[in-house]
C-alpha positions in Angstrom: -3.2 -25.6 6.8 -1.4 -26.2 3.5 -0.4 -23.8 1.7 -0.9 -22.8 -2.2 -1.1 -18.9 -2.8 0.9 -16.2 -0.9 -0.8 -12.8 -0.8 2.0 -10.2 0.4 1.0 -6.4 2.1 4.0 -3.8 0.1 5.5 -1.4 2.3 6.9 -1.5 5.5 7.0 -5.7 3.8 8.9 -5.9 1.4 11.2 -3.1 1.8 11.4 -0.4 4.2 8.5 2.3 3.1 9.5 5.6 5.5 11.9 6.4 3.9 10.2 5.9 0.3 7.6 8.2 1.3 9.7 11.7 3.5 11.2 11.8 -0.4 7.9 11.4 -2.0 6.5 14.0 0.2 9.4 16.1 0.0 9.5 15.7 -3.7 5.8 16.7 -5.0 6.0 19.6 -1.8 8.9 21.2 -4.3 7.3 20.5 -7.1 4.1 22.2 -6.0 6.2 25.2 -4.8 7.7 25.6 -8.1 3.9 24.8 -10.2 3.1 28.3 -8.9 4.9 31.0 -8.1 1.8 31.6 -5.2 2.8 28.2 -3.3 6.7 28.8 -3.4 5.2 29.1 1.2 3.8 26.1 1.5 3.8 23.8 3.3 2.2 19.8 4.0 0.1 22.1 6.4 -1.0 23.3 3.4 -1.5 20.8 0.9 -3.7 19.0 4.5 -5.5 21.8 4.6 -7.6 20.4 2.0 -7.5 16.3 2.1 -9.5 17.3 5.8 -12.4 18.1 4.1 -12.6 16.3 1.8 -12.6 12.9 4.4 -15.2 14.6 6.4 -17.3 15.0 3.5 -17.2 11.4 2.7 -15.1 9.3 4.7 -14.9 6.1 2.1 -11.9 8.2 0.4 -9.9 6.8 2.7 -10.4 3.2 1.0 -8.7 5.2 -2.5 -5.7 7.4 -1.1 -4.6 8.3 -4.3 -8.0 9.7 -5.4 -8.0 11.0 -2.9 -5.1 13.3 -3.0 -5.9 14.0 -6.9 -9.0 15.8 -5.8 -7.8 18.0 -2.6 -4.3 18.5 -5.1 -7.7 20.0 -7.9 -9.9 21.6 -4.9 -6.1 23.7 -4.4 -5.8 24.7 -7.4 -9.4 26.0 -7.8 -9.1 27.9 -4.9 -6.5 29.8 -6.3 -8.1 30.9 -9.5 -7.3 27.8 -11.9 -11.0 26.6 -14.1 -12.0 23.0 -13.9 -10.2 21.8 -16.9 -6.8 23.3 -15.3 -7.1 22.2 -11.9 -8.2 18.6 -13.5 -4.5 18.7 -15.5 -2.2 19.9 -12.3 -4.0 17.7 -10.6 -2.8 14.9 -12.8 0.5 16.1 -13.2 1.3 17.0 -9.6 -0.4 13.4 -8.9 2.6 12.6 -11.7 5.2 13.7 -10.4 4.5 11.7 -7.1 4.1 8.7 -8.5 7.1 8.8 -9.6 9.0 9.3 -6.4 6.0 6.6 -4.8 7.5 4.3 -6.6 10.8 4.8 -6.8 12.5 1.9 -4.2 15.2 0.5 -3.0 13.7 -2.9 -2.8 16.3 -5.4 -1.4 18.0 -8.6 -2.7 16.8 -10.4 -0.3 13.3 -9.4 -0.8 13.8 -10.4 -4.5 15.8 -13.6 -3.9 12.5 -14.2 -1.6 9.9 -13.9 -4.4 12.0 -15.6 -7.0 11.6 -18.7 -5.4 8.3 -18.7 -4.4 6.4 -17.5 -7.5 8.1 -20.8 -8.6 6.2 -22.3 -6.6 3.2 -21.3 -6.1 1.3 -17.9 -7.3 1.6 -14.5 -5.7 -0.6 -11.9 -5.4 0.2 -8.3 -3.7 -2.2 -6.4 -1.9 -1.6 -2.5 -0.8 -3.5 -0.2 0.9 -0.4 2.0 -0.3 -0.1 3.3 -4.2 3.0 2.3 -4.9 3.8 0.9 -8.2 5.2 -2.9 -7.8 6.1 -2.8 -12.1 7.7 0.9 -11.6 10.7 -1.5 -9.0 11.5 -4.4 -10.2 8.7 -6.5 -7.6 5.4 -7.0 -10.3 7.3 -10.1 -12.3 6.4 -12.3 -9.6 2.5 -12.0 -8.7 0.2 -12.7 -10.8 -2.1 -10.3 -10.0 -1.8 -6.6 -8.3 -4.7 -5.5 -5.5 -4.7 -2.1 -4.3 -7.5 -0.3 -2.4 -9.8 1.8 -4.4 -10.0 0.1 -7.3 -10.3 -3.3 -5.9 -12.2 -2.1 -2.9 -12.3 -0.9 0.4 -9.4 -1.1 2.2 -7.6 -4.3 4.8 -8.7 -5.1 6.7 -12.1 -4.8 5.5 -12.7 -8.7 3.6 -12.6 -7.2 -0.2 -8.9 -7.1 -1.7 -8.2 -10.6 0.5 -12.2 -12.3 -1.2 -11.1 -10.9 -4.5 -7.8 -12.5 -4.0 -9.4 -16.3 -3.5 -11.7 -15.1 -6.5 -8.8 -14.6 -8.5 -6.9 -18.1 -6.9 -10.5 -20.1 -7.3 -8.8 -21.4 -3.8 -10.5 -21.7 -0.4 -9.5 -18.6 1.6 -7.8 -21.6 4.5 -5.4 -21.7 1.8 -3.8 -18.5 1.1 -1.3 -17.2 3.4 -1.1 -13.5 3.8 2.3 -12.0 5.2 2.3 -8.2 6.3 3.9 -6.7 8.5 1.0 -4.1 10.6 -1.1 -6.7 12.6 -4.4 -4.9 12.0 -4.9 -4.4 8.4 -2.6 -7.5 7.6 -3.0 -9.6 10.0 -6.5 -9.1 11.9 -7.4 -8.3 8.3 -6.7 -12.4 6.3 -7.4 -14.1 9.6 -11.0 -12.7 10.0 -11.1 -12.7 6.2 -10.6 -16.5 6.2 -7.1 -16.9 5.4 -4.0 -18.0 7.3 -1.8 -15.4 8.2 2.1 -14.4 8.3 3.6 -11.8 10.8 6.5 -10.3 9.5 7.7 -8.5 12.7 10.9 -6.8 11.4 11.8 -4.2 14.7 11.6 -7.5 17.4 8.0 -6.4 18.9 6.5 -8.1 21.4 3.1 -9.2 20.0 1.6 -9.8 23.5 3.0 -6.6 24.1 1.2 -4.9 21.7 -1.6 -2.9 21.7 -3.2 -3.6 18.1 -2.7 -7.3 18.6 -6.5 -8.7 18.4 -6.1 -11.7 17.1 -3.0 -14.4 16.9 -1.1 -15.1 13.6 -0.8 -18.2 12.5 3.4 -17.2 11.6 5.5 -15.2 13.2 8.3 -14.3 11.3 11.5 -11.8 11.3 12.8 -12.6 8.2 11.5 -13.1 4.6 13.4 -16.1 3.6 11.3 -18.0 6.2 8.8 -18.4 3.5 10.2 -20.4 1.6 10.3 -23.2 3.9 6.5 -23.8 4.1 6.4 -24.0 0.5 
């Protein structure tokens, strides 16, 4: 079908998210260690201990990972004797530090060039399960809307954000191409929601030898530049 708009995953589609998250987790842990002397021995395992019960008690919290992290931080502080008010403030402080590093992203020049060309021709919407802030890393101006799991519905592959994007664009689902790196959350999610799907395969994976392949994308590319040839 003709493509009249595109939606984009963010992490590992428009930039390499692995070093971003490694640095974010490292800096956030260091901030927590310095926040209270009692935390100076903390490891990631200490923090995860507060996340696991929240997921067990409310599996739906998985759809809003920012709120999930905030609640875990609050409960950690409560566990160490902080008042409710101080625990909320502390969780805000921790998440503000997390948010800063989470959006300290080195976006490739190629990504900027491709999105700039596409945005001149068709509307673009970002759809993410994560909590990066595109406006803080120079990507915000390319998108008419930025949809995030939690505030804007359940996480991909659920149809919530795909449906919302189609509604915001006022376009039939099949005229929208979703671009993403994940075969389940992006490709399967988009196709089952009625969109066209483009799998960006940056690691030379074999579609037919991947155990996550359950539906076939309409398009497979290994470079974002190919998208400019579609519109």
